[in-house]
N, C-alpha and C positions, 0 to 999 in steps of 0.2 A: 208537616214540614209546611210554611207557609209558602205561596206562586213564587218561583223567584224572580218574577216581573213584577212584583209588588212595591209600589212607593213606599216609600218611608217619609212622612211630615212630623218636625219635631214640634209638639203642641206648646205655646207660647215662649217657645224658648228665644225669641226676635224680642223680648219683655225687657229684655237687658242686655247691657253691652256682653257680659262673661255667658250668658246663656247663649247670645249670638256666636261668638266666634265658638264655643265649645260644639253648637250643632254643628257648624261649617266641618269642625273640624272631624268629627263624627263619621261625616260622609252623608248626613239626612239629604235625600231631595229635595226637600222644601223644607224651609223654617219660618213657621207662623209668628206672627205678629202681631198684637192687640194694637188698632188706632183709636183712639178717643179724642174727640177736639173741646177743650174744657179754656177757655179764657183765652181763645184767639191761639191757642197751640197744640200741636197736633202731638198727643201724649203717648206714649208704647205701655200700655198695662191692660191687663184684663179687668181689673179689680173697677167699681164704680164709684165714684166721686160723691159724698154727701156735705155738699158745700164747700166749702175756703178751706176745711183744718182736718176732712176725714175721707179716707179710703175705704170700701166694705170689700170684702170678696166672700165668697161661701166657705171657702177651706182656712183661710189664713182669718176671716172675722174684721173687726175694726181695727183701723191703723190710722196712724198721725201720719199728715202728710210730710210733717217736718222730717220723721223718721225713716220714709222710702225715698230713695233716690227714682227718680221716674225720668228715662233718657225721652226727646222729643225724634219725632219722625227725622229730621236733616240730621240726628247722631249717627242713628241708626243706618242710616246710605251710607255714610262716611264712613263706618265701620266695615259696612258691605264689599265699599271699593268697587262695584261693577257687578257683584256676584248673583247670576242669576237664580238665586235660590229662594227668594224674598216670597212669604204669601203674606200678605198684608190684609188682615181681618178687619173689618169697618164697622167699629159698633156705632150705637144709638140710631135715631130716625131719620134724624135733619139729614138733606141731601148735601149740604154746605160740606161737611167730613170727605165725601167722597169729590167733591170739588177740590179743595183743597190740598187732597194728597194727589189728585192728578195733575195740577198745577205744580207740586212740589216734583212729582215726577217728571214731568217736562223740563223744569229748570234742573233739578239738582242729576239727572243721569237719565237723558233724552237717549231713547234707544236700547237702554237697555231690558231682557224680559225680564217682567215682573208679573207675580200672579195677585190676583187680588178676588176677596171672598167676602160675600155680607147675607146676614137674613134677607136686609131689606132690597131686594132685589133693582127698585127702580136706581138704585143707587149707582150700579152698574154702567148707567146710561151716561154718566158723567167721562167714563173710558173709550173715546170713537176707536173705530177698527185700525184707525192707522198707528195709535200708541202699540206699543209694543207689552198688552196687558192680556194676560191669561184673567176670564172675568169667569167666577164659579160662583155659583147660587147656592148658598147654605143651608138646609131646611132642619130645621129641630123639633117640629111635633107632624102627626100625622096629618093635622089640616094642611100645613107647608106641604106636607108630602104628596096628598092627592093635586094640589095647585098645580104641584109641579111637573105630573106624569100627564096632565090634560096640556099644558103649555109644551111640553116634550112632543107629544103627538103632533105639535106642529111646527116645528123647529128644532134645530142641531142648538146646542151651546156649550159654550167652552169649557165647563167643567162644572160636578154637583158635588158638595160637603154634607154627609147626612150621618143624623144621628145612628148609631150601629144595631138599637133594639128595635128601631123602624123598620131595617130593611130582610128582605126576604129573598130566597134564591132567583124567584120569578120577578120580583120587582128590580132587582138590580141586571138581570138581563132585559130587560125590558129599557132600563134606564140605559144603558150601553147600547143600545142602537139607534139613540141620541147625542152620545161623548164619549170620547173615549178616558175620560178621566169620572171616575165613580171614588172618591175617597169616604171613609166609615171612620165617624170619632164615636166617644173614645173607645181606645183601645189599647188598655194597660197591662192586662196579662196574657199568658201563654194563650188561657181557654179562648179567650176575645178574638186576639188573633188568629185561632186556628178556626173559629167562626167564619170570623170576616173572609178568611181563604176559601172556606166551604161557599160562603156567599158569592165569588167569583168579583168582591170589588176589585178595582186595577191600585186602590192604595191606602193606607192606615195612616190616621194622625192620632200620635200616643206622648204623652209625656214621660214616658218609661228609655230613656235615653241608649240602656242597654239594648233593647229590643230596635229601637231606628237603628244602632250603629252596625247590628248584624246581619239585619233587611240590606242596609246596605253594602255590606261585605259580601253579603250573600248573592245579591244581584253583580258582584265581582266589577263594576265601574259606580262614580257616584254620576245623575242622569242628569242632565237639566231639565225643569220643569217642561212636559210639550206644550208648545204654543199653537195658538192657532194661526 
């Protein structure tokens, strides 16, 4: 049985209006949404743009832009209506996406708690302490994890989000000395969930909505994401 305190994060559910609503209804503690800046628009999608007419994603392959409904951040924030459970995953390497997201949050939902994560850690500097933003550092490789461990020996951070296969129990224990939020991803099966629980992570990121809902129900109440 997974630790009853473990947070449940709905992976990519916020990339569509229907997915966002369903994830909120499920009781997910956080709902992740990917943000790309493309042609001056903050698009909510995980797939990559291939020029002006195509998207590519590892799971779905190539799709035509005209055949895909891609909401923008403004629409997702409108649907969220101040719900504090959004986790915005900033994509790409340009710091401009972070600056634009910060501007949008200040304008559309000032003071509303939001979590933001990215593999490009410098982007998090666009969200100053006075903003009600939980800043989460994402890690996808062993090299990044080594850099993170060095950094966390010097400072505390708002949270970390790390690929499950990179984690061991001693590493998780070390990370928890510097942050109270250690998320593991992807966690899709019961075996992966049990493994994550044994490692001692504080939350899992999953596209398995039955698992997300069950974890949320096991906690008893839907928790707001812990803020700085």
